[in-house]
FIKOL-238130 format. One record per residue: x negated, y, z of N, C-alpha, C in turn; residue in one letter. Coordinates in steps of 0.2 Angstrom, whole numbers, plus 5000, padded with zeros to 4 digits. Layout:
residues N
XYZXYZXYZa
...
This chain:
residues 474
498556405208497856375209497756315207m
496856315208496756235204496656205210t
496856135210496756095216496156035213y
495656025218495355975216495355915215d
495755875222496155825223496755825225h
497255775225497855765228497955755236d
497055735238496955705245496255725247l
496155755252495555775254495455735262i
494955695263494855655269494355685272v
494155715278493655735282493555675288v
492755655284492755595288492555515285g
492055485281492155425279491855365283g
492255355288492255285293492755255289g
493055185293493455165291494055165291p
494355225296494855245296495055295288a
494655345288494755375281494455335275g
494255305274494055245269494755205269e
495055195274495755165273496255215270n
496255255273496855325269496655325261v
496155365261495755355253496155305248a
495855225251495955185247496555175246d
497155165251497955165251498255225246r
497855275246498155335242497855315234a
497355305233497155285227497555235224v
497655185227497955125225498755175223q
498955215226499555235225499655285221g
499055285215499055325210498755415212g
498555415217498455475218497555505220l
497555535217496555565218496455575224t
495855565227495755565234494855585235a
494555635239493755625239493855635245v
493155615250492955605256492455645256i
492555675263491955725264491655715270v
490855685269490655655275489955685277e
489755705281489155735285488655695286s
488955605288488155585289488155515285e
488355445288488255405284488855375284l
489155365275489755345273489855275278v
490255235280490455205284490455205292g
490355275292490455295300490155245307g
490255275313490055245318490055165319e
490755135317490755055316490155025313c
489955055309489455025303488955025305s
488755075307487955095311487755095318y
488255105321488055105327488655095334w
489055055331489455035335489454945334a
490154945332490654865331490054815326c
489754835323489254785318488654785323m
488354835324487654825326487554795334p
488354825338488154795345488454715346s
488854685341489054615341488554575339k
488154615332487754565329486954545338a
486954605341486454615346486854535352l
487454535353487954505356487854425353l
487754425349487954345347487554305349r
486754325346486054265346486254235353s
486254275358486254255366486754205367p
487354255364487954205365487754125361q
487754125356487554045354487154025357a
486554055360486154015364486253995370l
486754005372487053995379487553945377r
487953945375488353905370488153825371s
487553835367487353775365486953745371a
486753805376486553765384486953745386q
487753755385488353715391488553645386r
488253635381488753565379487953495383v
488053455384487653405383487653375377a
486953345375486653325369486253385366g
486753445365486453515360485953545367a
486153545373485653585376485053515377s
485053485376484253455376483953485370a
484253485363484053505358483653595359a
483953595365483653705364483053695369v
482753705366481853705371481653765369t
481753815364481353865363481653925367g
481354005368481754045369482054085364e
482354145366482754175362482254225360l
482254235351481754265348482054335346d
481854385352482054455352481954475345v
481354505342481254515336481554495331a
482054435331482254405326483054425326a
483254435333483954465334484054525334v
483454555334483354665330483354655325l
483054625321483154605313483654575311a
484254535313484754535311485254585313r
485054615317485454695319485454725316r
484854745312484554795308484954785301d
485054725298485254685294486154715295a
486454695298486954695298487254785301f
486654815301486754895300486654935294a
486454875289486354885282485554935282s
485154915288484654965288484855035288r
485355055291485655125292485555155285w
485655135282485755145272486555145272s
486755195267487455185266487655185258d
486955145256487055135249487655085247e
487755035250488354995248488955005248s
488955055255489655095256489955135251q
489355195248489455235245489555185237v
489255145236489555085230490255065230g
490455045236491055035237491455085236w
491455155238491955215235491855215229l
491455205225491255235218491855175213d
491655105217492355055214492955095215s
492955095221493855115222494055165220a
493755215216493755265213493855325220g
493555325223493555375228492855415228i
493055495226492755535226492155535231d
491555575233491155585240490855635236l
491055695244490655775245490355745251v
489455755252489355765258489155835261r
489255835266489455895271489855905277g
489655965280489955975286490656015282h
491155995285491856015284492156035288a
492556095286493056135292493756145287r
494356165290494756195288494656255287l
494956295281494656355279495456385278v
495956355278496656385276497156325275g
497756335272498256275271498056225264e
497956165265497656135262497056145258r
496556165263495956195260495456175264e
494656155264494256135267493556165264v
493256195267492556225267491956175268g
491556175263491056095265490456135264v
489956135268489156175268488656095268t
488356115264487956055261487356055265d
486855995265486355995268485756075268a
485756105261485456155259485756225262d
486156195264486756295268487156305261g
487356275255487656285250488556275252a
489156315250489656315253490256315246e
490456285248491156275243491856245246r
492156275241492956255245493356205243v
493456155243494056095240494756125245l
495056105239495856115239496256055237r
496756025242497355985240497855985238a
498155965234498855965231499455945238r
499055865239499755855243499555855252h
498755835254498855805260497955815262a
497955845268497255835271497055795277v
496755725277496655705283496155715290v
496255705294495555725298495455645301l
494655635298494555575302493955575304s
493655615309493055625312492755585317t
493255545320492955485324492855515333g
492555505335492255525343491555515343s
491455535349490655535351490755525358e
490055485361490055485368489955555373a
490555555377490355615381489855615387m
489555665388489055665394489355715401i
489455675405489655725411489355755414p
489555795418489255845420488855825427a
488355795425487855775433487455795433i
487255815439486455865439486055825437d
485755875431484955845428485055795421g
485755765421485955715415485655735408l
485955805406485755805400485155835397a
484755845404484155855401483755795401t
483855745403483555695406483555635400a
483655665393483755635387483955545388a
484555555389484955505390485155445384p
485055375385485255365378486255355378w
486555355372487255355372487355275369t
487955275367487855205363487655185358s
487455275354486955245347486355235348r
485855245353485455235355485255155358e
485755155361485855075365485755005358a
486155025353486254985347485854985343t
485555045342484955055337484255055340s
484155045347483455035349482954985346a
482455025344481954985339481654925343a
481654935352481354895356481954895361r
481954835367482154825370481754855378i
482054885382481654925387481554865392p
481054885395480954835402481554845407a
481754905408482354905413482854965410s
483654955412483954985409484555005412l
484655075414485255075419485855105415t
486555085419487055095414487455135419i
487555185415488155235419488955235416l
489355165419490055165418490255105415g
490855065418490855015417491555005412g
491555045406491955005401491754955396g
491954955392491754915386491054935384v
491054985382490355005380489854985385v
489954995391489454975398489554895398g
490054875398489854805400489754765392v
489654795388489354775382488654755381e
488354825381487654835383487454815388m
487654815395487354765401487354695397a
487954665394487854595393487254585388t
487254615382486654625377485854635379a
485954705384485154695384484854655390h
485254645395485154595400484754515397a
485454495393485254425389484554445384q
484354495381483554515378483154535382l
483054545389482754545394482454605396g
483054625398482954685401483154705408s
483054725413483154725418483854765418e
484354745421485054805418485454795425v
485354865427485754905432486354935430s
486954915432487554935429488054985436l
488055045434488455075439488955115437i
489655105443490255115439490555155445a
490855225444491255245449491855205452r
492055175447492955105448492755055450g
493055005446492954945445492754935436g
492554875436492554865427493154835423l
492954875419493454865413494354885417l
494554965420494754965424495554985418g
495654985413496554965411496654915409p
496154855412496554795409496754755417m
496854695415497154665423496554655426e
496554675433496254675437495554595437p
495754545436495454515437494954505431f
495154525425494754525419493854555422a
493954605425493454655426493154605432g
493354565437493154535442492654485440e
493154445433492554405430492054415427l
492154455425491654505418490954505425v
491054555430490654565436490354495437a
490554445438490354375440489754375435d
490254365429489854335425489054375422g
489154445424488554485423488054485429l
488254455434488054445440487354375439g
487654325436487354265433486754285429e
487154325424486454355419485954385424l
485854415430485554445433485554525432g
486054535430486054625430486554645438v
486154695440486454725448487054775446s
487754745448488254775446488354815454v
488454875453488754925458489354955457r
489854945460490454985459490655035465t
491355075462491455125468490855165470g
490555175467489955215468489755265463v
489855345464489555395459488955425461g
488755455454488155465453488055535454t
487655565459487455645460487155675454t
486455645454485955675452485355625447r
485155655441484855615437484155645436v
483555625435482955645434482555605429e
482355635424481655615420481055615421r
480755565423480155595426479755535421q
479055545423478455515417478655445419e
478555405423478655335423479355305420s
479955345421480555325420481055385421g
481655325422482255395424482355385432v
482655425434482955405442483555435443v
484255395447484955395446484955395453v
485155475457485355455463486055445465e
486055425468486955395470487055435476l
487955435475488255455479488055425486a
488055385488487855335494487255325498d
486955375493486155385495485555355493g
485955305490485255245486485155275479s
484555275477484555285470484155225465s
484155215458484055145456483455175449v
482755175447482355185443482355135436r
482155165432482455115426481955165422s
481755125414481455155409481855195404a
482455165405483055205400483755205405e
484155265402484755265405485355255399l
485755235399486255245397486955275397l
487055315396487555345398488555315393v
488955295397489455255395489955275398a
490255335398490855355404491255385400t
491355375393491955395389491955435382g
492355435378492155465373492655555373r
492455575368492955635366492855635360r
493355675356493555705349492655735347p
492555725339492355765335492855825331r
493055875335493355935333492955985335t
492555995339492456065341492156115335a
491956095328491756135323492056105317d
492756105319493156085312493756115310l
493656185314494156225312494856225314g
494956185317495656175319496156245322l
495556295325495956375326496456385319e
496156365313496456385308497156365307v
497256295311498056275311498356285318v
498056325322498256335328498256285334g
497556255332497556185338496656205340l
496556175346496256185351495456145348e
495056195346494356155344494256125350p
493956055349493756015355494155965358g
494955975355495355925357495555875353s
495955835354496155785352496755815348w
496855775342497255805337497855755338v
498455775340499055735342499555715335r
499655675335499955665328500855635327t
501155625326501855565327501655515324d
502255475323501955415321501655405314d
501955425308501855435301500855475303t
500755485306499955535308499955585306l
500555605306500455685303500455715309r
500255785309500155825313500855865313v
501155875322501955895320501755995319p
502156005316502156105311501656095307g
501356055304501056045297501156005294h
501755995288501855955283501255925277d
500755955279500255915274499455905279w
499655895284499055885289498955815292l
498555775292498655705294498055695301y
497955645305497355615307497555575309a
496955515307496855455310496155425312v
496355355315495655345319495555375326g
494955385330494755425336495055465336d
494855525334495055585332495755595336v
496455555334497055585339497055535346n
496655525346496655475354497055445356g
497355405352498055365351497855285353r
497155265350497055195351496355195350a
495755205352495155225352494555135349l
494955115344494655055342494855045334l
494155025331494155015323494754995320t
494954945323495354905321496154945319h
496154985326496755015326496955085323q
496255105320496055165317496355155308g
495855085307496255045302496955045299k
497155015302497955005303498255075302y
498255135306498255215305498255215298q
497455225298497255225290497755195284g
497955155284498455105281499055145279r
499455155286500155175286499955245284a
499555295284499355375284499455375276a
499055325273499055325265499555305262g
499855265264500555245261501255315264d
501155345268501655385269501255445264v
500655455263500555515259500755515252i
500555445250501055425242501755445243v
502055395247502955395247503055495246a
502755545251503055585250502755655245r
502155615241501955665236502555635230a
502655575231503355565225503855585226r
504055625232504655635233505055575238g
504855515239505255475243505255485250e
505855435252505955455259505555405263r
505155425269504855405270505155355277v
505055295276505255235280505055235288d
505355295292504955285298505555235306d
505855215303506055145307505355125310r
505555085318505155055320504655005319a
504954965313504454895309504254925303w
504454985300504255015294503355015293g
503354975288502455015287502355065288r
502755125288502655185287502255215291h
502355175297502155225305501855165309v
501555175315500955155317501255155325a
501855115325502155105331501655055336t
501155005334500954975337500255005343a
500155055341499755095345500155115352d
500655105352500955115358500955055363h
501055005360501254935365501054875364r
500554875356500554815355499754825351a
499354845357498554845353498154785357v
497854755353497354715354496754735355p
496354695359495754725361495054655364q
494554675361494154615364493354635366i
493254615370492754635375492354575375v
491654585370491254525369490654525374f
490754515380490554515386490454425389s
490054415394490054355395490354345405e
490954335404491254285399491654335395p
491854315389492354375383492954385388e
493354435384494054465388494354485381v
495054465381495454485376496154485378a
496354545374497054555378497554615374s
498054635373498554645370499254655373v
499354715374500154755377499854765382g
500654745387500454795393500054745395l
499754765402499654715408500354735414t
500254685420500854675422500854755427a
500354775428500554855432501054905429a
500654905421500854955417501754935413a
501854855413502454845412503054865417a
502654845423503154875430503254955430e
502654985429502855065428503255085422r
503155045418503755055411504455045412a
504455015419505155005420505554925417g
504954875416505254815415505354775423h
505754705421505554665427505454595424r
504654595426504154575425504054485427v
503954465425503754395427503054365425v
502554355429501754375427501754265427v
501454265422501054155420500454185420l
500154135427499454145423499154085423d
498654035422498353975420497553975420h
497453915421496653905422496553875415d
496153915413495853895406495453835405l
495053815411494653765414495053695411g
495553715412496053645413496253625407r
496253665400496253635395495953605392i
496253535389495753505386495253515381a
495553575376495153605370494653635375g
494653665380494153695383493553665385a
493653605389493453585393492953535387s
492953525380492653505373492253555372l
492453605372492153665367491453675373r
491353685378490953675383491053655390e
490453615393490553585399490353635405d
491053615409491153685415491453735412g
491953725407492153785404492553825410y
492553885411492853925415493353965413s
493854005414494054055412495054055415g
495354125412495854125416496354155410r
496954145409497354185406498254185410a
498054235407498754275408499454295405r
500154285403500654325401501054355404l
501154405402501454455406502454455401v
502854435403503654435402504054475403v
504454495401505054535403505654505403d
505754495410506254445412507054435408e
507154505406507854495404507954495398d
507254515394507354485386507054435383r
506654395388506254345389505754345384e
505554395382505054405376504354415379v
503554415377502954435379502854505378v
502654525385502654605385501754625384l
501254565386500554575387500254505386g
499754505386499254445385498754465388a
498254415393497554445392497254385395t
496654345391496254285391495654325393l
495154275396494454275399494154225399v
493654215395493354145395493054135389g
492354105387492054095381492554085377p
492354125370492754095362493454115364d
493754165369494354185368494754235362v
494054255360494254315357494854295349a
494454225348495054215342495754195345e
495954195351496554165353496954225354l
496854315353497054355353497654355350v
497554345343498054365337498854325338q
498754265342499354225343499654265347a
499554305352499754335357499954405355a
499654445349499854505347500454485343t
500354425338501054405334501654415339v
501654365345502254365350502354435352a
501954465354502054545357502454585350v
501954615347502354645341503054615337v
503154545337503854525335504354515340a
504054515345504554505350504854435350e
504554395349504854315348504954295355v
505654275355506054245361505654185364p
505454175370505054125372505454065372i
505954055371506353985369506153985363p
506154015359505854005350505153995350r
504754025355503954015356503753945356l
504253925360504253845362504153795358w
504253815354504453765347503753795340h
503253825343502753845340502153805344a
502253735342501753695345500953695343v
500653695350499753725346499653655346p
498853635342498753605340498253545345a
498253495347497753475353497153425349y
496753425349496453465357496153545356p
496353575355496153665358496253695360s
496053755361496153805367496953835366v
497153855361497753855359498353835364s
497953775364498553735371498753775377e
498253825379498553865384499253885384i
499453905377500153925375500653875378w
500753815376500953755380501153745387l
500453785391500453775398500653835400r
500753895397500853945401501753955400l
502053935395502853925391502953865397l
502653805399502953745403503053775411e
502353855413502653875418503253915419a
503353935413503953995412504753955412w
504853895410505253855410505253815416f
504953795419504753775427505053825433s
504953885432505153945435505953965434r
506153965429506753945426507153895431s
506853835430507353765433507253795439r
506753795444506853815451507253875454d
């Protein structure tokens, strides 16, 4: 048999790019098959454009909250300039630079729709309908990501709703916007569009940011309210209708909301419906489950990285998986024994208990590891340490009237941090320290000697650790 490459990667987003890059650095040949834009969802419809939309209003509000600087802020937000900056960060939806990077990294590119057609074989159909089959010497990696899930609500599918793609790439900000869903996408897009001039209503069946500590969702709900967002939680949607004047959303409590546009942000599903999964005995449309080396059980040549495996639907975790899988594929191609120990670089163990996440809302939320409830469900004896971030000198210097909250979840028996949640302005930059503490399982008596610089918001660590030792003395 003639092999085209050592490795075939289906999907050219960040996770797939990282697999291919590690493989090529390890001496293998690799090709990426991509049906849309090289760079994937994050580059064009998620991480980059959404954070660009959020940053300008955030910078303005920060300046408005500092005496002296606030007096210099005399104009309004330039929405057209914000959208232009967003367009630049999304590379104006051109993947020319990403393709250039593939060339420089020695990674081949084939454009078209890919499907598994056999063991180590991928069929590709290009835009003109021409078909070809690529054959891999060592491995095939599935990295097709996820897409917005549209729930089965009467009239929703025919109401032309926005998904996260339209919300982050729209050429104009709608006069009014209804958002279904209280997760990260819903909260961030409510924050962005409200600050850019849209009248926003957010509707969620449960609370906001459900998997996080409850206080995070509560504080974000308060922040959205201050921005003028109408937040309605604990209510479902029964029917949607697109009318000439906009979209009408009917709710389970008998009320309704009318707006120019409707954004559905109720979850994600894997992009595997037409991937040929049936060829390897898997169900089309399902998540592709893997072991910690990112290999699909029962198939020593097949791997899945990024959103498609359902382990942690975050770009940084997908890239982490990509690095691990690339190293594994190189090692196995060389006939080496794969280091599958908990801390070996060939495994993606952080996906289970040490996933950092940031919600760029107003206020920001940063978290890593287990919540108090999740730690208790896992059988840990838990101590919860809370502190008011506004009482930290560095925080009060950063913004007048700084308000926020921090929590550590500690394993009482082992004296290690299991999780951390921080809510407040600019807390995104604090989460890496917490991630190191969780991943490395640094004992709290040793963490005491990691002295935070004064006056910085990082001094929150001192206050939380003081609470631990004060409790121990009691």
